[in-house]
N, C-alpha and C positions, 0 to 999 in steps of 0.2 A: 397075292392072297390077303384077305382081311381076316382078322382074328375071328375064330369060330369056324374056319373052313369055308367061308363064303367068298366067292370070287368077286372081282370088282364089277363085272357085268351084272351078276345076280343082285348085287347090292344096289346098283343104279336102277334096276328094274323095280325092286322093292320100294325104292325112294320115289320113283315116278308114280307107282300105284298109290302110295300114301298121299302124294300131292293131289292126285285126281280125286281121291275120296274127300280130302279137305275142301277142294273147290266145290264139289257137289254139296257138301254140308253147308258151305257158306251161301250157296245159291238158295238153299231152303231157309237158312237162318236169317238172312237179310229181310225177306218179306215178313217172317215171323216177328222179328224185332220191330219192324215198322208198324206191324199190326198191334204189338204190345204197347208201343209208344202212343198210338192213336187211341187205344182202349183206355190207357191211363189218363190221357188228356180228356177224353169224353167222360170218364169217371169223375174227374175233378169238376168238370162243368156241371154234370148232373147232380153231384153231391152239393155243390154250391147252390144250384137252383132249388133243390129239395130243402136245403137248410133255410133259404129265403122263404120258401113256402111254409116251413115250420114256424119261423119267426112271425110271419103274418097270421098263421092260425093261432099261435099262442096269444098274440096281441088281440085278436078278434074274440077269443073265448075267455080271456082274462087269466090264463094259466102262465106260469113262468116257463121259459124255453127249456130249462134243465129238467123241470118236472115232466114236461111233455115228452122229452126224449127218453126219460127214465121209465115211462109207463111201458109195461111189457107189450101191449098191443101195438102202440105207435112205434116203439123201438123195432119190433119185428117188421112192420110195414116199411119203415124208413130204410132199414138195412137191405131188405129184399129188393126194393125199387132201385137203390143205388147199385146193387150187384148186377141187376138186369139192365142198367143204364136207362131206366125209365123215370119219367117225372111223375111225382105224386099228384093225382087229380083230386079235385074237391069231391067228386062223386065217390071216389074210393074211401075218402075219410068221413064223409057225412054220415054214413051208416054206422060208423064206429065211435062217434063222438060221445054217446051216452056211456059206453063201456070204458072209454078212456077217462071220462070224468070220474067214474067210480074208482078207477085205479089210482088216479092222481090224488083223490080225496083220501084214500087209504094210506098212500105214501106220506101225505102231509101229516096225518094223525100219528103215524108211527114215528115220524121225524120229531113231532112235538113231544111225544112221550119220551123219546130218547134224550132230547135236549132238556126236558123238564127233570128227568131222573139224574142226568149229569149235573145240572145246576144245583139240584138238591143235595147231591153227593158232595159237591164243592162246599155248599153252605154248612153241611154237617161236619165236614173236616175243619172248617173255620171255627165252628162252635166247640169242637173237641179241643182245639188248641187253646181257645179262650178258657175252657174249663180247666185245662192243665195249668194255665197261668193262675187261675183263682186258687187252685189247690196249693201251688208253690208259694203264693203270696201269704197264705195263712191269715187273711184279713178277717175271716169269719170264724165264729165259734165252732162251726161244723159245716161241711159241704156234702151234699148228697152224692150218690153214685152218678156216673155219667148218664145212665139210663133215666134216673129220676131227674137229673138236671135238664135233660131234653124235654121233659114233660112240663117244665115251668111255663106259664102262659106266654111270657115275652119271648123266651127261647124258642118255644114251639112256633110262634108267629114268625120269627126271623128265619127259622129253618124251612117252613112250609110255604112261604110266600112265593108266588110264581114270577113276579117281576123283580127286576134288580134296582128299581127306583129306591134310593136310600131312604131310610126311615125319616130323616129330617127333610131337607130340600135339596136334592141333587138331581140333575137332569141327565144322568148317565143312561146309556142305551140298555135295552132289555137283556136279561141274563140269557135268554134263549139264543140271542145273536152273538153274545160275547161273554161266556162264563168267566173268563179271566178277569175282565173288568168288574164283574159282579163280585168275585172273590175279594178283589182289592177294595171295592166299595164297602162290603160288609166288614172287613177287617178294620177299615178306617172308622166306620161307625162305632164298632165295639171299643176302639181305643180312644176316640175323640169325643163322641157324643155323650154329653152329660145326661141327656134324657134317657138313652138306652141304658147307660151305666146305672142310673138311679133306679130304673124299672127292674133291672136284673137284681140289684141289691135288695130291693123291696120284696121281690118274689123269693129270693134266697132267705131273707129274714123271716118271712111268713112260713116257709117250709121248715126252717130250724125251730121256730117257736112251736109249730104243730108237733114236731118230733119230740121236743123237750117236754111238752105236756104229756105225751104218751109214755115217755120213759120215766117221768116223775111219777106218773100213776103206777107204773110197775114197782116203784120203790115205796109205794104206800103213801105218796104225797100228791094226790090228785088236786088239780086246780091250785097249785102252789103259786103264790105271788109275793112279791116284796117290792117296796118302793125304793129300797137302797140299791145302788149300782155296785156296792161293795160286797154284796152277798150273792154267791153263785147258786144256780138252780141245783136241786138235789142230784140230778143226773150228771151235772158237770163237775161235781166235786171229786177230789182225789180218791175218795173211798168208794166211789160208785163203779161197779164193773158189771158187764153183761155178757151172756153167752148166747150164741146162735143155736137155736134148737134144731136147725136143719143140718148142722155141720159136725155132729158128734162123731161120725164115722169117717171124717176126712183124713186121708193118709197124712202121716207126720211130715213126709218129704215136701209137702206144699208149704210148710212153715206158717200155717194159719194160726194166729194167736187164739188160745182157748178163752182167754178172758179179755174183754174189749172195753175200752173207755167209750164214752158217748161219741166222741169224734170218730173213733175207729169203727164203731158200730154203724155210723151213718154212711161210711164208704165201704162197708163190708160186702163182699161178693163171695158166695159159696163156691169153693174151689173143689174140684174132684167129683162133682155131681154129674149125672148123665147129661150129655149135650142135648138129648131129645127133649124138646119143649123148653129149652133154655130161654128162647126169645119171649115166651109167655110168662116166665117167672119174674116177678117184680119184687123189689125191696119193700118190705113191710115191717113196721115197728113191732107188729105182733109176733114176728118170728124170733124175737129176742126175749130173754128172761133174765132176771137178776142173778148174778153169780154170788149166791149167798156165802159160799165158803170164802171167796176172795174178799167180799165186803167185810166179813167178820175179822179176817186176818189183817186187812189194811186198817180197819178201825182200831184194832188192838195195837198195831204198830204206831199209828198216829197218836194214840193216847200217850205213848212213851215219849213222844217229842214235844208234847204240850203245845201243839199247833192246832189250828181250827180248820176243819174241812171246808167250811163255806167261804174262807178267805181266798181271794183270787191269787194272792202271792204265796200261798202255801206250797203249790207245786214247785215253784222256783226254789223255795227254801229247802224242800226235801231233796232236790237235786244237789244242793250244796252239802247236804249231809253225807252223800256218797254211800259206799258200802259199809254200813255200820249196824245192819240188822242181822241177827244170828237166829237160825232155825234150831230150836232146842228139841224138835221132834225127830231130827235125823240122828243116826248113830254117831256121826261125827259132826262137829260144828261147821255149818255151811254159812258163809258170810255173803251177803247180797245187798243190793240197794233196794229202795222202796218199791220201784216199778217191778222188780223181779219177784217180789212176794206174791203178787197176784197169780203168777204162773206156777210158782213152786208149791203153793198151798194145796194144789190138787194131788200132790203125792201123799198127803196125810189125811186121815179122817179128822183129826183135830191137830192143829198146828199151833205151837207156842213160840213166841218171838221175844227176843230181848234186844235191847239197844246197848252197844258197847262204845267205849271211848275211842276216839280216833287213834290214840296211841296203841290200842290193842289190835287194830286191824292188821298191822304189819306182822304180828305174831300169828294170827289165826288165818290170814288169807293165803291162798296158794299163789303161785307165780302170776297167774292171769285171772282176772275176774271174768265172769261169764258175760258174753256179749249177745244181745238178742239176735236171733237168726243164725247162730253158729252151726247148729245141726243141719239146717236147711242148706247152708253153703257147703259144708264138708261132704254132705251126701249128694251134692249136685253133680252134673256131668262136666263141670268146669275142669279144664286140663290141669290147672294148678292144684285144684282140690284133689284130683285123682292122684297126683304125685304125693301130696302131703298125707293122704290116707294110708299110703304104704309105709310111712316112716313111724318109728316108735317115739312119737312126741306127744302122746295123749296120756293123761293121768285121770284117775277116778277121785273126785273130791270126797266121795263118801268113804273111801278107804285111806285117804291121805293122813288123817290123824287117828285112825282106829288102832287101838292097842292090839298087837299080835303076840303070839308066843315068841319066846327068845329065838333069834335066828343066828346061825353061825356068822361070824364077822365077815367071812369071805363072800357071803350072800347079801350082806346088809351094807348099804351105802353110808349109813349114819352111825352104825355100831351100836344103836340102841334098839328099842322095841318098835320104833316107827319105821316101817319099810316103805319106800317109794317104788312103786311098780310102774313101768312104762308100757304102753300098748300101741299097736296100730289102731286106726279108727275102727275097723271091723272087730278087732280084738276087744276094744273098749265096749262096743255095743254088746258083744257076747258076754263079757264080764258083768256088765250092768244088769243084764237079764238074769244070769244064773246066780251070781254072788250077792248082788245088791237088790235083787227083786224089783228092778225099775223097768217101766214100760215107756218112759219118756226120756229120750237121750238128747240132752242139750248142754251137757256139762263138759264137752271136749275143750282142751286147751292146746295151744301151739307152743 
């Protein structure tokens, strides 16, 4: 007996039956396999003949073979004849030539548009990198926004040209056929060509001079001119500040400066405004106005230093002064540098400033001086900022030296009437709103 209760005789009968079925299947499979081999051979032959016919047709009509095979009409005809093992005849194609020509023409136009757009995209990326290099080099008194930079005549010409033939004399191939070479050629031109570099510098200088004229007019000095190279334009002086009339309601978390120097105004972009219609909004000098409050305070502070605003070296000299200016309009003395005065003055209707000796700064200054952009950084989504916000490492400068009522020694760190309170970041913001009546929070310290 075999496992499963089947006898040996029954097992042999089942085996013979299975062998007979396999022989019958092989008898049918063999001719089917031979037919399949013959069909594949015929298919390769027909496909080769039809491909030869397509090459001849493309050469005769002036089309490229790939464009001919990609046209919907001829592609369908070619595939159907191959599947039926039929050769394409001239009579079958002759009636379709006009339709095929229209389809190929449409394909070529679409291809040119795609290649042109791709090449222009590459050129715009190259010009963006060149713009960033100009901003980093700081070789110019001011640099326009990227959108304005693209509108300069020479930059617009370099971006919009359709061929990749270098501006000077280079015989590189078309950008439509090789965008990578076009990119390398344009980058090489921008770095090495003195002609293009000079034209860009000339256009930038013309743009800056036009902007300076408009900003000088805002300050009441239209058509200002001077033969001396040692005298700055009114708009470039350390006492000149401007505000963007379109950004009054910009959220504080964007860190947009309220008071702008001429150089900052030239690259200013309104942040936090609706994206709808952003592409149509252009930088205009008319969107700025003099920051009269900042101008008055900076002029007051500059008079204390006996420096001249029109002197190009004044800015560097003020930086060496450091934090020696004290706001007398705050309840407690706030020490700051010259640049900080322009932003701080907006907290007061009338701000009074005094200049202290360097030896006094150690007594009046808190542990850390204010750094521009502190509030924007601490209120960001940065992981490090999130962790620091939870720690009680922030102090209020306005309460630092404010005289309070006598405090029990166990609650006072110093034992006198000056109490130092520490807050988390959110606690400091709430404290500044409620106790100090401040709406601008930039005084956090670590």
